[in-house]
C-alpha positions as CSV (number, residue, x, y, z in Angstrom):
1,X,46.0,63.6,212.2
2,X,49.4,63.5,211.1
3,X,48.1,59.9,209.1
4,X,44.9,61.1,207.2
5,X,47.1,63.6,205.5
6,X,49.5,61.5,205.0
7,X,47.0,59.0,203.3
8,X,45.3,61.4,201.5
9,X,48.5,62.4,199.7
10,X,49.5,58.8,198.8
11,X,45.5,58.7,197.5
12,X,45.9,62.3,195.4
13,X,49.5,60.5,194.6
14,X,47.9,57.2,193.3
15,X,45.6,59.5,191.1
16,X,48.0,61.2,189.9
17,X,50.1,57.8,188.6
18,X,46.3,56.7,186.8
19,X,45.9,59.9,185.7
20,X,49.3,60.0,184.2
21,X,48.9,56.4,183.2
22,X,45.8,56.5,181.2
23,X,46.9,59.3,179.5
24,X,50.3,58.0,178.3
25,X,48.0,54.9,177.5
26,X,45.6,56.8,175.2
27,X,48.4,58.2,173.6
28,X,49.6,55.4,172.7
29,X,46.9,53.9,171.8
30,X,46.2,56.3,169.6
31,X,49.9,56.0,168.0
32,X,49.6,52.4,167.5
33,X,45.9,52.6,165.9
34,X,47.3,55.3,163.6
35,X,50.6,53.4,162.5
36,X,47.8,50.3,162.1
37,X,45.9,52.7,159.6
38,X,48.3,54.3,157.6
39,X,50.0,50.4,157.4
40,X,46.3,49.0,156.3
41,X,46.1,51.6,154.1
42,X,49.1,51.0,152.4
43,X,48.5,47.4,152.4
44,X,45.1,48.1,151.2
45,X,46.1,50.7,147.8
46,X,48.6,47.6,147.3
47,X,46.3,45.3,146.7
48,X,43.5,47.5,144.5
49,X,46.6,48.2,142.5
50,X,47.8,44.2,142.3
51,X,43.9,43.6,141.2
52,X,43.9,46.6,139.1
53,X,47.5,45.7,137.0
54,X,46.1,41.8,136.1
55,X,42.7,42.8,135.1
56,X,41.9,44.1,131.8
57,X,39.3,46.6,132.0
58,X,37.2,44.1,130.2
59,X,37.3,40.8,129.1
60,X,35.9,38.6,125.9
61,X,34.7,36.0,128.8
62,X,33.1,33.2,127.3
63,X,36.4,32.7,123.7
64,X,38.7,33.0,125.9
65,X,40.1,36.2,125.2
66,X,41.9,38.7,127.7
67,X,43.7,40.8,125.5
68,X,43.9,40.5,121.5
69,X,42.3,38.3,118.8
70,X,41.1,39.1,115.3
71,X,37.9,39.0,114.8
72,X,36.6,38.1,111.3
73,X,33.1,40.6,110.4
74,X,31.4,39.2,107.2
75,X,30.5,41.9,104.7
76,X,28.4,42.6,101.7
77,X,29.7,44.4,99.2
78,X,28.5,45.3,95.3
79,X,31.0,46.9,92.8
80,X,29.1,49.4,90.9
81,X,29.7,50.5,87.2
82,X,30.2,54.1,86.6
83,X,27.2,56.0,85.3
84,X,27.2,58.2,82.5
85,X,26.8,62.1,82.9
86,X,24.2,63.4,81.1
87,X,23.7,67.0,80.0
88,X,21.6,68.4,81.5
89,X,20.2,70.6,77.8
90,X,18.8,67.4,76.9
91,X,16.9,66.3,79.8
92,X,15.8,68.2,82.6
93,X,18.0,68.9,86.0
94,X,16.9,66.7,88.2
95,X,16.2,63.6,85.8
96,X,20.1,64.5,85.4
97,X,20.9,64.0,88.7
98,X,18.8,60.5,89.8
99,X,20.7,59.1,86.6
100,X,24.1,60.3,87.8
101,X,24.6,57.9,91.3
102,X,28.0,56.8,90.9
103,X,31.2,58.6,89.7
104,X,30.0,62.0,90.4
105,X,33.2,63.5,90.4
106,X,33.9,63.6,86.3
107,X,30.6,65.2,86.2
108,X,29.1,68.9,86.3
109,X,26.9,70.1,89.5
110,X,28.9,68.7,91.6
111,X,28.7,69.2,95.2
112,X,30.6,67.2,97.9
113,X,28.8,68.1,101.2
114,X,26.6,65.9,103.9
115,X,22.9,65.1,103.1
116,X,20.5,63.7,105.3
117,X,17.2,62.3,105.3
118,X,18.4,60.0,102.1
119,X,17.1,57.5,104.0
120,X,14.3,57.0,106.4
121,X,14.0,56.5,110.2
122,X,12.7,52.8,109.6
123,X,15.1,49.8,107.9
124,X,12.1,48.3,105.2
125,X,11.1,44.6,105.5
126,X,14.0,43.5,104.0
127,X,16.2,44.8,106.4
128,X,18.1,47.5,103.7
129,X,17.5,51.3,104.1
130,X,14.3,52.8,102.3
131,X,15.3,55.5,100.1
132,X,13.9,58.5,99.9
133,X,14.9,62.0,98.0
134,X,16.8,64.8,99.7
135,X,16.8,68.8,99.8
136,X,20.2,69.2,98.3
137,X,19.4,69.0,94.5
138,X,23.3,68.3,93.8
139,X,23.5,64.9,96.1
140,X,19.9,63.4,95.2
141,X,21.2,60.1,92.7
142,X,18.9,58.0,94.8
143,X,16.9,57.5,91.7
144,X,18.0,53.8,91.4
145,X,18.5,52.7,94.6
146,X,17.5,49.2,94.1
147,X,21.5,48.5,93.0
148,X,22.9,50.0,96.4
149,X,22.1,46.8,98.1
150,X,21.5,43.9,95.4
151,X,23.1,42.6,92.1
152,X,21.3,44.7,89.5
153,X,22.4,43.6,85.3
154,X,24.7,45.8,84.5
155,X,24.7,47.8,87.4
156,X,26.0,46.3,90.3
157,X,27.8,42.8,91.7
158,X,27.4,41.5,95.1
159,X,29.9,39.9,96.6
160,X,30.8,38.1,99.8
161,X,33.5,38.8,101.9
162,X,34.9,40.0,105.3
163,X,36.4,42.6,107.1
164,X,39.3,42.0,110.0
165,X,38.2,43.4,113.3
166,X,41.2,43.5,115.8
167,X,40.1,43.1,119.2
168,X,41.4,44.9,122.6
169,X,40.5,44.0,125.9
170,X,41.1,47.0,127.6
171,X,37.6,48.9,127.2
172,X,36.3,45.7,125.1
173,X,37.6,47.5,121.8
174,X,36.6,45.6,118.1
175,X,38.3,48.3,115.7
176,X,38.6,48.5,111.8
177,X,41.0,51.2,110.3
178,X,41.3,51.6,106.7
179,X,43.0,55.3,105.4
180,X,42.7,53.6,102.1
181,X,39.3,51.6,102.3
182,X,39.3,49.2,98.6
183,X,37.9,45.8,99.2
184,X,36.8,45.6,96.0
185,X,40.1,45.7,94.1
186,X,39.9,42.2,92.7
187,X,36.6,42.2,91.6
188,X,36.1,41.9,87.6
189,X,32.9,43.3,87.6
190,X,33.6,47.4,86.6
191,X,37.3,45.8,86.6
192,X,38.1,48.2,83.3
193,X,35.7,51.7,84.1
194,X,37.5,54.7,83.6
195,X,37.0,55.4,87.4
196,X,39.3,52.9,88.7
197,X,42.7,54.2,85.9
198,X,44.7,54.2,89.0
199,X,44.0,50.2,90.3
200,X,41.5,50.9,92.7
201,X,38.3,50.4,92.7
202,X,36.2,53.4,93.8
203,X,32.6,52.6,93.4
204,X,31.0,50.2,95.7
205,X,28.6,49.8,98.4
206,X,28.3,47.0,101.5
207,X,26.1,46.2,104.2
208,X,26.8,44.8,107.3
209,X,25.2,43.8,110.9
210,X,26.5,43.6,114.0
211,X,24.4,41.4,116.1
212,X,25.2,42.4,120.4
213,X,22.9,41.4,123.6
214,X,22.4,45.1,125.5
215,X,24.7,45.5,128.5
216,X,22.8,49.0,129.9
217,X,26.3,50.4,131.3
218,X,26.3,53.8,130.3
219,X,29.8,53.2,128.6
220,X,28.8,51.5,125.0
221,X,29.3,53.3,122.1
222,X,30.1,53.1,118.3
223,X,31.9,55.0,116.0
224,X,32.4,55.2,112.4
225,X,34.9,57.4,110.7
226,X,33.9,57.9,105.9
227,X,33.1,59.5,103.3
228,X,30.9,59.4,101.3
229,X,27.0,57.8,102.2
230,X,27.1,56.3,105.5
231,X,24.3,55.2,107.1
232,X,23.6,52.9,110.8
233,X,20.8,51.8,112.1
234,X,20.3,50.3,115.8
235,X,17.2,48.1,116.6
236,X,16.2,48.3,112.6
237,X,16.3,52.6,113.6
238,X,18.3,55.2,111.8
239,X,20.9,56.4,114.9
240,X,23.4,57.6,112.5
241,X,22.5,59.7,109.5
242,X,25.9,60.7,107.3
243,X,24.2,60.8,103.6
244,X,25.7,62.4,100.6
245,X,29.1,62.3,98.7
246,X,31.5,64.3,101.0
247,X,34.8,64.5,102.4
248,X,35.7,62.0,106.2
249,X,33.9,62.5,109.1
250,X,33.0,61.0,112.0
251,X,29.4,59.6,113.6
252,X,28.8,57.9,116.9
253,X,26.1,56.9,119.3
254,X,26.3,55.8,122.8
255,X,24.0,53.7,124.9
256,X,23.0,55.1,127.9
257,X,22.1,52.9,131.2
258,X,18.5,53.4,130.8
259,X,19.2,51.8,126.8
260,X,18.6,55.2,125.2
261,X,20.8,55.8,122.8
262,X,22.0,59.4,121.5
263,X,23.8,60.0,118.9
264,X,25.9,62.6,116.3
265,X,27.7,63.5,113.4
266,X,29.9,65.6,112.9
267,X,30.0,69.0,115.3
268,X,27.1,67.7,116.2
269,X,26.1,67.5,120.1
270,X,25.1,63.8,121.5
271,X,20.8,64.1,121.1
272,X,18.2,61.5,121.4
273,X,17.7,59.3,118.7
274,X,13.9,57.7,119.7
275,X,15.8,54.6,120.1
276,X,15.7,52.4,123.2
277,X,17.0,48.8,123.9
278,X,16.0,47.2,126.4
279,X,18.8,45.5,128.8
280,X,19.7,41.9,128.6
281,X,17.9,42.2,125.1
282,X,19.5,41.6,121.6
283,X,19.8,44.0,119.4
284,X,21.1,45.2,116.1
285,X,23.9,47.3,114.6
286,X,23.7,47.5,110.9
287,X,25.9,49.5,109.1
288,X,25.4,50.4,105.4
289,X,27.9,52.6,103.4
290,X,29.1,53.4,100.0
291,X,31.9,55.3,97.9
292,X,30.4,57.0,94.8
293,X,33.6,59.2,93.9
294,X,36.9,58.2,92.1
295,X,38.3,60.0,95.4
296,X,39.6,59.0,99.0
297,X,38.0,56.3,100.6
298,X,38.1,55.8,104.0
299,X,36.6,54.1,106.1
300,X,37.3,53.5,110.2
301,X,35.7,52.1,113.2
302,X,35.3,51.3,116.4
303,X,33.2,49.4,119.0
304,X,33.8,50.0,122.1
305,X,32.6,48.3,125.4
306,X,29.7,46.4,123.7
307,X,28.5,42.6,124.2
308,X,29.3,41.1,120.3
309,X,28.4,38.1,119.9
310,X,31.0,36.0,118.8
311,X,31.5,32.6,117.3
312,X,34.3,30.4,117.4
313,X,33.9,29.3,114.1
314,X,35.7,28.6,110.5
315,X,35.0,31.3,108.3
316,X,36.9,30.3,104.1
317,X,38.5,33.1,103.3
318,X,40.7,33.5,100.4
319,X,40.6,29.4,100.8
320,X,42.1,29.2,104.1
321,X,41.8,30.8,108.4
322,X,40.4,29.1,111.5
323,X,39.3,32.3,113.1
324,X,36.1,33.6,115.4
325,X,33.9,35.8,113.5
326,X,31.0,37.9,114.7
327,X,27.8,35.9,113.9
328,X,26.1,37.3,111.0
329,X,25.1,35.6,107.8
330,X,25.3,38.5,104.9
331,X,23.1,36.1,102.3
332,X,20.7,36.1,105.4
333,X,19.5,39.8,106.1
334,X,16.4,38.1,108.5
335,X,19.4,36.2,110.0
336,X,19.0,36.6,114.3
337,X,22.4,35.7,116.3
338,X,21.6,34.0,119.5
339,X,22.3,35.8,122.3
340,X,25.1,34.9,125.0
341,X,27.5,33.3,123.3
342,X,30.2,35.9,124.3
343,X,30.3,37.8,127.2
344,X,31.8,41.2,128.1
345,X,32.5,41.7,131.6
346,X,33.9,43.5,134.6
347,X,37.4,43.0,135.7
348,X,36.7,40.3,139.0
349,X,38.6,42.3,141.9
350,X,35.9,40.5,144.7
351,X,39.2,39.3,146.0
352,X,40.4,42.1,146.6
353,X,37.8,43.6,147.3
354,X,37.1,41.3,149.8
355,X,41.0,41.7,151.6
356,X,40.3,45.5,151.8
357,X,36.9,44.7,153.7
358,X,38.3,42.2,155.8
359,X,41.4,44.2,156.8
360,X,38.8,47.6,158.0
361,X,37.1,44.9,160.0
362,X,39.8,43.6,161.8
363,X,41.4,47.1,162.4
364,X,38.1,48.0,163.8
365,X,37.6,45.2,166.3
366,X,41.4,45.6,167.4
367,X,40.6,49.7,168.1
368,X,37.7,49.1,170.1
369,X,39.5,46.1,171.7
370,X,42.3,48.1,172.8
371,X,39.9,51.0,174.3
372,X,38.1,48.4,176.5
373,X,40.7,47.2,177.6
374,X,42.5,50.5,178.4
375,X,38.8,51.9,180.0
376,X,39.2,48.2,182.0
377,X,42.8,49.4,183.3
378,X,41.5,53.0,184.4
379,X,38.9,51.7,186.0
380,X,40.5,49.1,188.1
381,X,43.7,52.0,189.4
382,X,40.6,53.8,190.7
383,X,39.1,51.1,192.9
384,X,43.0,51.0,194.4
């Protein structure tokens, strides 16, 4: 009897040892796993931070540009002669205003205000804006629209030039900033006009086109800041309408991930323009701008996150210069740029993500193995 009791006590003692050992084993395993998780999490974060710090948000891949680059933008300029003021007592008010398109600040009935609706929603067959009369009488000077973007004897002269955009890889931003924008100061056509008495050629128009490939990322956007008439077309349809003679204001559009283009100007909320683009297809942003008075001239613009078509080629400017440029021929408005000349892409963090996934997998396997070993030890102890 005594031997049975002693045997029972011995068994109970072994059970207690086994139970204590199992609890300690579990505690140790959990502690080790916790340390492992903390350590691995720290490693993962370090890997992620290093991957992000070494790769810009976006790069111009095919051109080998990873940080900053100067990109030339071919532009068609049209130097405009100032119009004579017409006495509204000699002709009708409407006739007087239609004759007075450039040089308004020297004439009466001058109203600085934005007027939308001066151009049709669709570009014409010649890829130029189709003008129509507006509602604000004082800004209706679009009677002789042909001179705006064509050379017309005695009224306008054409010049081919370029503006230099700065490309910054972070954000794929192409930008141009001029708070004093007088690109035709050296033009001879209107040099003697009285409106140029301060040394600047104030009256001009310009037009250019920017081909791009639709990414459908939801992050593609364009912004323009300018005074006086500025019309921006996407896929030959009007997206930004800032007509009239007005102070500096901002217009912008964004391309949603479904290809829909939303736009706004001034304090307006973004609204659907009726334009819908197809991912991976090519499209063109066409920008038309006019400086119609003898006061300030501002023109700033920014393309962000867009895959603009860039060609690595020579473009003579002032007799010199080898540079990358936007794929556009300003002498041929029907020019269709090739697709895929440049590719804007997200940074390649694949390596970091693979490392992170591998570490997480190792952690899971290690935890599983430790759990199985602990369970086996407990079972073996009980069998004894």
